N, C-alpha and C positions, 0 to 999 in steps of 0.2 A: 356612720355607715357600718353595717355588720357584714362579716365574711364568714362563710362556713368552709372549713378545710376538711377534705375527705382523704384519709390515708388508706392505701392498699398494700398488699404484700409485695408489689413491684415498685414500691416507693414512688408512686405517681401522686403529685400534688395537684388538686383541682379546686382552687378557690372559686367561690361563687358569690357574687354580690346579691344579697337577698332582696334589696330594694329595687335595683334596676335590672336584675336577672342577666348580667353580663358575665360570661364564663371566661376566666383567665386561661391563656394557653398553657397546656400541661407539658411537663418534661419527664421523660422516662429514663431512668438511670439503669445502666447495665454493667457497671464497673465490677461487680462481684464476679460475673461470668467471665470477664476478661482476665481478671487476676488468677482465676483458677485454671485457665487454659494454657498458661505459659509459665515455665520455670524461671528461676532467677537469671540464668545465662541468656535465655531467649529474650527476657524483658530488657536486659542490658543492651543486647544487640539491636533490638527494635528502637529503643530510646536514643541510641547513638546515631542512628540514621535520621530519625525524625528531628533531633536537636542539632543536626549539622547546620552550620550557618549558611552553607551553600545549598540553596533550595533545589538546584538542578540535580543534586544527589537523590533527593526524595522523588523527583519526577521520573526516575528510572524504575519506579515500582508501581504497583497497582493502585493508583490514585488519580482521580480526575483533575483537570486543570483548575476547576472551580474550588475543589476541596484543598488542592495544593496551595492556592492563594489564601484560603481561610486559615490554614495551618500557619502560614507565614505571618499573617496579620495577628493571629492569636499569640504567637511567640513574641512579636514586637510589643504587644501590650502586657503580656503576663510573664515573659521569660520562658525558659526551657520547660518542657514537660518533665515533671518529677516522677510520674507513674503512668502506666497505660490508661488508667481510669480518667486521666485528664482529658483524653480525647472526647469524652462525653460532653464536655463544655464547648466543643467546637461545633458550630452549626453546620449541618450537612452530613455528619457522621452518625450512622446507625450502627447497631451491633454487627450487622452483616458487612457493611463497608469497612468498619474498623478491622474486623477479623481478616477480611480480604487483603487489606493493606499489610497487616502484620505478617500473614502467611507468606506474602510475596517478598517481604524483607528477609524472612528466615530462609526462603528458597534462594535468594540472591537475585540481583537485577538480571533481566533477560538479555542475552547477547544481541537479540534483535534491536532492543532499545539502545544499547550502548553502541553497537556498530553503526546504526543508522541514525545517529543523532543529527547528522548533517542533512538527512533527507527530510523535507518538510512534511509535516502531518503524520498521521498514523498509517503505517504500511501493512500492518497485520492485526487481525482481530479473530479471536480474543487474545489475551495476554499469553505469551509463550515463556514459561519459566525455565530457569536453568535446570531444575530437577527433571522436567520433561525432556529437555534437550539431552541431558546426560544419559537418561534411560533409553532414548530413541535409538533404534537400530535400522529402521526402514521408514521411508517416506513415500506415500502414494499421492500423486497429483491427479485430480479428476477434472476434466474439461467437458462441460455439459452444454449441448445445444438442444433445440427441439427435436432434431432428427438423429442425434447421435450422442454417444458418450465415449470419450477417449481417456485413457489413463496411462501413467508412467510410474513404474515402481523402481525406486532407487535405494541401493544399499548405502547407508550413511558412511560406514567406515572406509569404503573404497571408491565412493562416488561412481558406482557402476549402475547403469540402467539394466535392470534384471527382467523387466517386462514392459512392453510398449504396444498397446492394443487399441483398436477402433471397434466400437460396437454400434452398428446401425439400428435405428428404430423404424420399423415399418408400420404405417398406419393404414388400416383398411379404408379404401376409397369411399367417400360419402358418409362415413360414420362420425357422428358427433360424440366426442369423448366426454364421459362423465368422470367424476373424481375417482371413482373406484377403478376405472380403466387406467388412469394415470398411476394410481397406486400399484396396479398389477405390473405396469412397465417398470416403475421404480424398484419394485421387489425383484424382478428378473435381472435388472441391471446390477443391483447390489449383490446378488448371488454370484455374479461374474467377477466382482472386484476382489483382488487378493487382499489379505489382511496386512495391516501396517501399524506402526506405532503412532504415526502422524499422517493425517490426510489434509491435503491442500486443495482449495478451490479458489477461483477468482471471485472477489466480492461482487455482489449483484448491485446494479444501479438502484438508487433510491428514488429517482424521479422518472417520469415518462420521457422527459427530454433527454436525460442522460442515457436512457435505454434506446434512444433513437425512435421512439414511438410517436405516431401521429394520433393525438387525442380524438381526431375526427374519423379515424379509420378503425371500425370495430373489429375487422379481421386481424389487424396488427396487434391490437390490444388483447385479443383472445389468444393469439400465439404467445405473447409475452407472459400472459397470465398462466397459460399452460406450462411454460418453461419454469416459471417461478414455483408453481406447485410441485413440479417434478423434482426440482433442486431441493426444496424443503423436505420432501419425502425421502429422497436419497440421503440427505444429511441426518434425518431422524433415524433411518434404518441403520446407517453406519454407526451412529452413536449407541443405538440400542443393542446392536450385536456385540459391542465391546463393553457394555455396562454389566455390572454384577446383578445376578438374578436373586441374590439373597436379600430378604427384607431387612430394612434397617430402621433404627429409631428415628422418628420424625424430627427430633431435635438434633440428631447427630449430623456432623459435617459430611459423613459418608453418604447421606441422603441427597447431596447436591450432585447434579449431573456433571460428570467429568467429560468434557467435550474433547473429541478426538479430531474434529474438523476445524481447520483454520482458514481464514479468508484473506487473500492477498489483494492489495490494491490493484485493480484491473489494468491500469495504464502502465505499471512498472515493466512488465515484459515487453510491451510494445515500444516504450521509450528506450529501454536498454538495448533492444535488438533492431531498432529502426523499422518496425513493421506498422508504424502509425504515422500517417501523413495527414497533418491537420487533425480532424476528428474521424478520419476514415482509416479503417484497417486495410492492409494490403496482404496478399498471399505470403505465407511463410516458406514456400517451397525453396526458393533460392537461398534464403537466410539459413535454413536448417541444413541444406546440402553443404554449404560452406562450413558450417560448424562441424558436421559429421566428418569432414576430412581431417579435422584435428582431434577427433574423439576416438581414434582407432587404437590408441595406446593409453594405458593407465598413467595417471599423474601421481608422483610420489608425495606431493603436498596438497592434493585435492584442489588444484587450481583450475581444473576442467573435468568434465564428465568423461566416462568411458562407455562407449556404446558398442557392444559386440557386433561382429560382421553379420551374423544372421538377422539381427534387428535392423541394421542398416539396409540390408537387402530387402527386408520386409517393407520398409518405408518406401524404397525406390520402386517397388512393384505395385504400389497402390495407385488408384485413380486420383485425379487432381483434388477432388473434394475431400477424400479420405486423407491424403497427404497434408492438406491444409489443416484439418482438425488435429491430426497427430502432431503437426508442427506447433500449433498453438499450445497443445498440452505439454510438449517437451520444453518449450520456452517458459511456460509457467513453472515447471519443475526446476529448471536451471536457475531462474530468478530467485525462487524461494531458497534453494540450496546455497547459492552464492551470498545472498543478503542475510539470511536468518540462521543458517547452519555454519557455514565456513567463514563468514565475515570477510568476503573478498573485497579488499580495499580498492582495487582497480575498478570493480563494477560499481561500488558506491560512489567513487569520485566521478565516474562517467555519468551517473544519474544526476549528481549535483550540478555538473556542468550543463546538463540539459534542462535545468530548472526544476527538478523534482525536489 
């Protein structure tokens, strides 16, 4: 049987059986690019983490569970990785995923992953690195419904709520909204949002059932679709206004979108503050009012938030619907700050006791 081997500049081997015309699976090697991107100190740090016998150490970085298992299996069969290029032999790793893992190791494990190891499942997406946390000075939480957008701006150093607002969305009666109409609303909303280093939203449900939708009710489906479209547009507009406008090389890592918006697991605020009974949400009025009574003074160790009196008075002067939306937004903010920024052990233990 004869084989024809074709070589290319990217070192791709493509054997082809001339008699039966069956192509053998190709393998693309990218080790040269990896070796050139990292100096000796960085390589040593990366290899120390990957070769650590405790696989839970590597799980604290940007690697999927499937690839984590493959790394463990590869080390069991082949021993420790001798160089970064060894990762090309582990199935599931492309140049992009390899660099993503390596950069997260150099940045350090995220506090969110370390602090919340007791909480089951992923609580925040995407990955929040130590470098982003270190540079962060302000956090803006945004709570979006079809009829309103509420936001809470918090100063990281003092845990002080600096802005707390409700923005109502009016829809002309009888008008059927097109995609451009929703974009116009998203644009106006984004112009009202203050700038921050990190933006937080609640993660959207991925199924109709999780969203509380009736598949047989076209009106409900239309409302949820409209909300999903508006959320996506606001996220895109927030990221675009923070992105560099300077053109970059297509092959450069600078050409990758640096996301500013992070999505928190939606049940965490409800479970933490008791505003979820079964699968039904209850009003946040009483919960927030009780919290505000303890938020009138600053905490020396950031164990709780500080809400200035003018903002507290603003909240109490709102109608019931506005108060509820502002309340949900504040609880979203507090949950993110306590779990992902300040590593509040009391709040983490409270969630684990409740089965999160």
